C-alpha positions in Angstrom: 4.3 10.6 5.8 5.1 7.2 4.4 2.9 5.5 6.9 0.0 7.7 5.7 0.7 6.8 2.1 0.9 3.1 3.0 -2.4 3.2 4.9 -4.2 5.1 2.0 -2.9 2.6 -0.6 -3.9 -0.4 1.5 -7.4 1.1 2.2 -7.9 1.7 -1.6 -6.9 -1.9 -2.2 -9.4 -3.1 0.3 -12.1 -0.9 -1.1 -11.3 -2.2 -4.6 -11.6 -5.8 -3.4 -14.9 -5.2 -1.5 -16.5 -3.2 -4.3 -16.1 -6.1 -6.8 -15.3 -3.7 -9.5 -13.4 -5.3 -12.4 -10.3 -3.2 -12.3 -8.0 -5.9 -13.4 -4.5 -5.7 -12.1 -4.9 -2.2 -10.6 -6.1 -3.5 -7.3 -3.0 -5.7 -7.0 -0.7 -2.9 -8.1 -2.0 -0.8 -5.2 -1.2 -3.6 -2.8 2.3 -4.0 -4.2 2.8 -0.2 -3.9 1.6 -0.3 -0.3 4.0 -3.1 0.6 6.9 -1.4 -1.1 6.3 1.8 0.8 5.9 -0.1 4.0 9.2 -1.9 3.6 10.9 1.3 2.6 9.6 3.0 5.7 10.7 0.1 7.9 14.2 0.1 6.4 14.5 3.9 7.0 13.4 3.5 10.6 16.1 1.0 11.3 18.8 3.2 9.9 17.7 6.1 12.1 18.2 3.8 15.2 
């Protein structure tokens, strides 16, 4: 589930960068959210082992 959210946020970030739309900091907020979810997912995976 978290991997799906991470991938979706990352793809939205890439689309925002490629489209050239002037969204200000929203593009970077999506990237930060994707990285936070990814790190959270990695930490949860290590606990399960």
